[in-house]
N, C-alpha and C positions, 0 to 999 in steps of 0.2 A: 497583903502579899509578903512573903518572906524576902529578906534582903538578897540581892544578887550575889551568888558566889563569885569569887575573883575569876577573871579571865584565865584560861589555861596558858601556861607558858608555851612558847613555840615548840618545845620538845614533846609536849603532851599530845595535842591534837586529838584526832578521833581514835580512841583506843581500840575500837573494833576493827577499823581499817589497819591500824598498826599491827594488830595481832595476825592479820591475814597477809601482811606485806603489801598492802594497797596504799595508794595516795588518795587525797581528797581535794576538793575544790575549795569549799568554805565550810565554816563550822557554825553550828547552832547550839544554844544552851537551853535546856528545859528549865522553865521558870518554876516548876513544881519541886524538882529534886536536884537540879544542877547538873544533870547528865549532859555531857558534850558529845554530839554526834555530827556526822557530815551531812551536807545539804543534799537536796534531790538531784543536783547536777553531778554529784559524786557517785562513784560506782556502787558504794554500799548503801546509800540513802539511810544511814543509821539514825538520824534524828527522826525521820518518819517511822522507821521500824520501832523506835523507842515509844513513840506516841501510840502506835498500834498495839504494842505489848502492854502498855501501862494505862492508856487512856489519858495521860497527862496532856492537857490541851494546848499549852502555849510554849513557843520557843522564841528566843531572841537571837538575832544575828550577831556573831562575834567579829564579823569583818569590819575593819576600821573605817571603811567607806560606806557602811550601811548602818542606819539608825532606825530599826523597825523590829517589830515582833510579828509572829504569825499565829493565828488561831486555827488549828487543824479542824475542829468540828464545824466551825462557821465558814472556813476557807476565806478569811479576811486578813489583810495586813493591818497592823496597829502601828501608826506612825506617830512619833513623838513630835509635838508642835513646840517650837521654842517659846519660852516665856517672854513676854514683853516687859521691858523695864518699868518699874513702878514710877508713875509720873510725879509722885510727891517728893 
């Protein structure tokens, strides 16, 4: 899997919403190409629209209080499990 692109700065956000003068709720980043779009709770649903247009399957949440990814084709959350400390 390619390395994660850096998180967008607060001024960037969902460029498709910004172009229309809309606001967004939360952001998702495509793990295939790095595109950042708004979530399904946002007016534009641009992360999903990007998946539909490109077929890119996975997005990760950019919300600081969320630590998961979503697989559109399988409709499943991928949750990061914290590593346990090495007992040695």
